[in-house]
N, C-alpha and C positions, 0 to 999 in steps of 0.2 A: 502494501498500499503506498502510497505517496502523501506523505503530512505538510501542510502549510503549517506551521510550528511560527507563532505571533508571540514576540519577548522571547525570543530562544535562548538570549544573552541574559536572560535576567536568571536569578536564583530557580526556581521553580522549573521557569521554562527549559533553563539549559538540564535542569536533570531527565525532562521529559527528553530533550534531544537527544542526551546520550543514552536511553532506554533506549527510546525506541529504533536507535541505527543497531544496538546490540541485537537488538530482537528482528532484527533484517529489515525495515521499513527503507522509504528514501524519506529523505526532510529536508526542507526548504526551510531556512529558518528566517523569517524577517523582523527584525530588531532595528531601530534607530539609531542606538546606543547612546539612550540619553545616561545622566550622571550614574545608576543604579547596574548598568550594564557592562559587562566585561568579556571579551570574545576569549580571554583565558580559559574562563566556564566549560566551552566545547572545544580549549584546544587537543584533545583527547580523538575527538572524531573529525577534524578541521580537514585531515587529508582521505579521509575517506568516500570512494568516489559516489557514493549513494547521498551525500551531507552537500547542500548550497546554500551558502549565504546571501541576502539582499536586504543591504541597508537602508529600510524605508523607514516612513514617518505612517503611521494607520490612520490617520487625519488626511494623509495624499491621496485621493481616489485617484486620480491617472496614474498614481507608481501604485499603486497594489494593485488597479484592475490590469496593467501591464504586468505584475507578477504571477497573476493566475493566466492570463493568455500564455505566457511563458513555460510553464511549469505543471499546469493544467490538472492539480492535486485532486487527489481521490477524499479527504476529509481536512478539515480545519481545526487545530486548536486554538484558541484565542484564549492565548494567557497574557498578551501586555496591555499593560496596568501601570498608572502610578498609583502605588500603595501603601505608601508609608503615612498612617494617621497625625504623626506629630507635621507633618510637611505639609499635611491638606487643611490642618487648622491656618499653616501662617498665608500659605498660599494656594485657595482653592480652585483657582483658573484653570490650572494644569491639571487638577481632577475632572475637574467637567469637561473639557476638550479632549483627552484624553480615553477618557473612561468611557464619555455619553459617544460623544460623536467621533471617535476613535472605532467605537465599536460600530455604531451607524455605518459609518463608510465598509469597515466588513463585510457586514452582513447584505450589503448590498450590490461588493463585487464576488461575493459569494454568492448570492441568490442571479447574479448576469451571468457567472462560473455555469454551474448549476442549471440553468435553464439551457445555456447553448449547448450542454454536454449531453442533454434530451432527458432530465430529468433524473438519471440513475437514483434507484432506490436504495444504494450501498452509500450516498453521499451523507454526510454529516458534516454541519457547523458546531462542535465541541464548545462550550461557553465556559471558562473556569472564572468562578467567581469565592466567597467567603461569606463564612457565618456571618461574620458584622454584620450584614445586609439585614439581620435579625434582630438585633437592637441586643438589650441587655437579659440577663436569666436572673431569679430572685436563687437564695444561698439553698435553696430545698436539692439536693443531689440527684431526686426521682425527676425533676423539670429537667426538660430537653430539648435543643432544636430539631426539630423534624421537618420533612420538606413542605410541610402542609402551615409550619407556623409563620403569622404573617408577620411583614417587612415593619420594621420599624427601624431605620439607622439613624446613628447620633451623630456622626458626623461627617465632614464633607465627603473624605476618601470614602465611606460605607453608603453614604446617600447617592455617590458615581456610580458606586458597584450595583445599586441596587435599581438604578436608571437605564444600567445597562444590558441587567436579567431583565428586566421589564420589555426592553427592546428584544432581545432575543425571543423571548414568547411571542411578543406581538408579531414577528416575522414570518414566526412557522402557523401560528391561526390565521395571520391574514395572507400570505402568499404560500403556505405548506413549505415552505422551507425544513429541510429535514434538519433537526436539532437536537443533542441533550446537553443537560444542565449541571454543572456539579458544584458544589460552596462546601470548602475544606475549613479545617480550622485553623488554628497559627499552624504554620510549618516551624523546621528548623533540621539544619547539617550543614553538610559541607556548602562550601563557596553561598554561606548568606551572607549578604551585604553587609559590613560593617555601622551599621546605623541603628540596628534591631538589636533587642533585648536580649539575648545570648551573644550575638558579637561582641559587644558592647563590653558584657560584662567579662567575656575569659579575658580579650585586649586587656580593657582596665585593670584587671586584677596581674598579669603579667609584665605593665607597665607601672604598677603598684600605685593606681589611679583610683578613685573615690566609683565605688562601686553604685550606683544611682539606679532607687526604686521607686517609683510614684507614689505618693499617698503613704498609708501604710503597708503596701507592700500585701494588702487581704485581695486584688484581683483576680480570679481564678481564670485560666484561660487550659483549650484540652491542645495537647501538642503533640504534632506527625510530623513523622520523620521524612524528611525529603522524598528521599524514596520510595518509600511506601507509596507516598502520596502520587509518586509517578506512576509506579505500578496499577494503582489504582484508576487513575486517569485512561491510560490505554484502553483498560479494562472497559470502564465505561464506554469508551469511543469505538471498542469494538465489537461490545455485547449490550449494550445498554440499549432501551426502548426508545424508538423517535417521538421526542416529543417530551419525555419523563428528567427529569430533577434526580440528583442522588448525592445526600448529604456524605461528605469524606470526613472523618474523625480517627485521632488517634487513640480514642478512648483512654486518655491519659492526662487526667485533668491534674492541677496543680497551682496552686496560689505562685506569684511572683517570687515572695519571697523564700517560699517551697523552693522553687527551680533555682534560685540563686543561692539558696543555703548547699544547694546540691551539688552545685556547678565548683561551688567554694571546695566540697568535699573530692571532686575528683581532680582536682586543681592541688591543693594540699597530698594528695597522694603522689600523683605525677611529677608535680617541680614545688619542694615544701617551700614553702615563705621563711627567710631567716626571719625568727623571732615572734611566729607564731600564726593564725590563720587568715586565710585569703576572706575568711568572714568578718574579719575585724575593719574591712574597705566598704562593708554595707554602709550607705548613707540615703535615708530619706528623703526626697523631695519635693517640691510643690507639686502637687495633683496634676493635671492636664485636665482642660475646662473637658467638660462631657464623657470621661472615662469610665465606659462598661465596667459595671461589676464582676460577671462571669458571663462564660461561653462555656456550653458544651453540646458537642452535637450527638444525636440518638443516630447511629450507622446501619437499623436495621436494614434499611431497603436494600440497601448494595449488600449485606451480607446474604439476607435473603434469597433474591434477587440474581445477584450476578457469583457470589460463595467468597467477597472479598472480607480481610480483617487485614489490622496493621500485623507487621510481625516484628515489630522493634519496640520495647519497653522505651518509657522517658529517661528511666535512668543507665540502660545501653546504649541508646540514639547520643543522650551526653556524652557521656567516654566516648563514641566512635567521634564523637564533634569535638570537641576540645582535644583528640588527640589529632584531628586533621588540622584546627589551628595549630597547635605544636610543632608540624611537619611542614606546614605551607605558609610562612611567614612570606616568603617570596609572591605571595598571592596576594594576600592585606595589607601589607605595608605602602603600596603606591596608593592603595582606594584610601587610608587613611586622608590624605591629601583631598578629599574630591569633595566639592562644596560642599558645604554643610557638618559633616563627618566631625563627630566630636563636639559639633554647638549642640546648646538645649536649643529645641525647638518646639514647635507646637503649643508654647506659655498663652495665643491670645490676646497676645501685645501686638501683633502689628498687623494694618489695617490695609 
């Protein structure tokens, strides 16, 4: 199968690219190479004859349509998006333009391609989204997000992703475009851009800097190892029911404070800190505006219909992740110099 993967130089997208190539697919990686993208993420497949790269902004209709015409993909996996909540608070315009307008452009280009190819039944537009579109959950562990949970986004990021989800469903209902949708929990693992919580904690700890935790650290997330997520995404693309959505979760709920303490424990064992534990660096900072209290996914549908479950516990995944960052300083060191990395963002003070 020939896959057109948008955002394939990003964190999750590159994991999908690497796995798709490993499984014998042809891949066209369409990426604008904005600040969070890195072609080193796909260096291991760059010379593969089944891999092609197109530097294209998904908002550029003519360029996107040209890509479809050149490569004639069998399916689209749409991962390209602005995804950092803190950046969305400071600069929401980029999120509206990329996540909503860009998705519209991709849908129209895909629809035109699908029609020109004779509306093949096997074609799919797979839209990859987030559990953040569902809003915030109470502390009750029995309450989780399902595919039928009402949308209740609380940040510019999650609102823009909710808008893109609605567009995809509308293009399916109105035009018959074959689609599948997935909403995932928080991802982590190798190649995670160093402005997100887990890499920030690892790299700050190694540098002896404070480990910032918003509020009191009680916010809960369901953590999904990125390679498990890539496996689930390809499964949904290949076997998911047309027009259906699937929630993908790690079944690994942890509070932010629990998560950071676990990382500190791994670092204490692997690279002991002279004079104490890395946990001594934990620093509580002012919470960000609209910080959702808890996310948790009920993955019953994907488990029952497609037989998928995560293979990695959060403790195993964090161990792999910490070891990867220890072994790959040449990857992350240059990224620390990129715009906004290492700065406090998302305070709501900017207009």
